C-alpha positions in Angstrom: 18.8 -27.6 12.3 17.8 -24.0 12.2 14.4 -23.2 11.9 13.0 -19.6 11.3 10.8 -19.3 14.7 9.5 -15.6 15.0 9.5 -12.2 13.9 9.5 -9.3 16.4 8.3 -5.6 15.6 9.2 -3.0 17.6 6.0 -1.0 18.7 4.6 1.8 20.6 2.1 0.1 22.6 2.0 -3.9 22.7 -1.5 -4.4 23.9 -2.9 -2.2 21.4 -0.9 -3.7 18.7 -1.9 -7.2 19.6 -5.5 -6.0 19.6 -5.2 -4.5 16.3 -4.0 -8.0 14.9 -6.7 -9.7 16.5 -9.3 -7.7 15.3 -7.7 -6.7 11.8 -6.8 -10.7 10.9 -8.4 -12.8 13.2 -5.1 -13.9 14.8 -5.4 -14.8 18.7 -3.2 -13.6 21.5 -0.7 -16.4 22.7 0.6 -14.0 25.7 1.7 -10.7 26.9 4.3 -10.0 29.4 2.8 -8.8 33.1 4.7 -5.3 32.2 3.0 -5.2 28.6 6.7 -5.1 27.2 6.5 -8.2 24.9 3.4 -10.0 23.2 3.1 -12.9 20.8 0.0 -13.8 18.4 -0.7 -17.1 17.2 -0.3 -16.6 13.4 0.3 -20.0 11.7 3.7 -21.9 12.2 5.8 -18.7 12.3 5.3 -16.5 15.7 4.6 -13.0 15.0 5.8 -11.1 18.1 6.0 -7.5 19.3 8.3 -5.7 21.7 7.8 -2.4 23.3 10.2 0.3 21.9 11.5 0.9 25.4 12.4 -3.2 25.9 14.1 -2.8 22.3 16.2 0.2 23.5 17.3 -1.6 26.3 18.7 -4.8 24.4 19.9 -2.3 21.4 22.4 0.1 23.2 23.0 1.8 19.6 19.4 2.3 19.1 17.4 1.4 15.8 15.4 3.1 13.2 11.7 3.4 14.5 8.7 2.5 12.3 5.9 5.1 11.9 3.2 6.1 9.5 4.8 9.6 8.9 7.6 7.8 6.9 8.2 5.4 4.2 7.6 1.9 5.2 10.8 -0.1 5.5 12.3 -2.3 2.9 10.7 -5.4 4.3 7.2 -6.7 4.9 5.4 -9.4 6.6 3.0 -11.3 4.3 -0.3 -13.0 5.2 -2.3 -15.2 2.8 -5.9 -15.5 2.3 -8.6 -16.6 0.0 -10.2 -13.7 0.2 -8.0 -10.3 -0.2 -10.7 -7.7 -0.7 -12.4 -8.8 2.4 -9.2 -9.3 4.4 -8.3 -5.6 3.4 -11.6 -4.0 4.6 -11.3 -5.9 7.8 -8.1 -4.6 8.2 -8.7 -0.8 7.3 -11.6 -1.1 9.6 -9.4 -2.1 12.4 -7.1 1.0 11.8 -4.7 -0.2 8.9 -3.8 2.4 6.3 -4.3 1.0 2.7 -1.0 1.7 0.5 -2.3 -0.6 -2.5 -5.4 -1.9 -3.5 -5.7 -5.8 -4.5 -4.1 -6.4 -8.0 -3.6 -9.5 -9.8 -0.3 -10.3 -10.8 0.6 -12.0 -14.1 1.0 -15.4 -12.4 -2.6 -15.4 -10.9 -1.9 -14.2 -7.2 -3.8 -11.3 -5.9 -1.9 -8.8 -3.9 -2.5 -5.8 -1.8 -0.8 -3.8 0.8 -1.5 -2.2 4.0 0.4 -0.6 6.9 -0.4 -1.3 10.5 -1.1 1.2 13.4 3.2 1.7 13.9 3.5 1.8 10.0 4.8 -1.6 9.3 4.1 -2.8 5.9 1.9 -5.9 5.4 1.2 -7.8 2.1 -2.1 -9.3 1.8 -2.4 -12.0 -1.1 -3.8 -15.3 -2.0 -1.5 -18.2 -1.8 1.0 -19.1 -4.9 -0.4 -22.2 -6.4 
């Protein structure tokens, strides 16, 4: 059996990123390695992890495209559901997120908004689909 277990984002500063996700979304740190090159937050059933760009470069000898706020976001997003999208967006912006799209109600009734985190990764904040 295969199970989707985690997503790892390659970031500039693992400790700072973990702190951002704790403040912005109320998640809790699971752990950070002693050398601060890898960390995880408790974000529900699927773990959200962060690896330093230095660690990622040691694993991927041919390199990778780095995410940052100066470029357009990648064509992929992480999604967080909440019952209060405007409040969650406000909390994320206060923590340092960059607003990309204000909350909007979709034709099927779901409220959806977008922010980017400190490293420029795209985050969808939305109500659950019922």
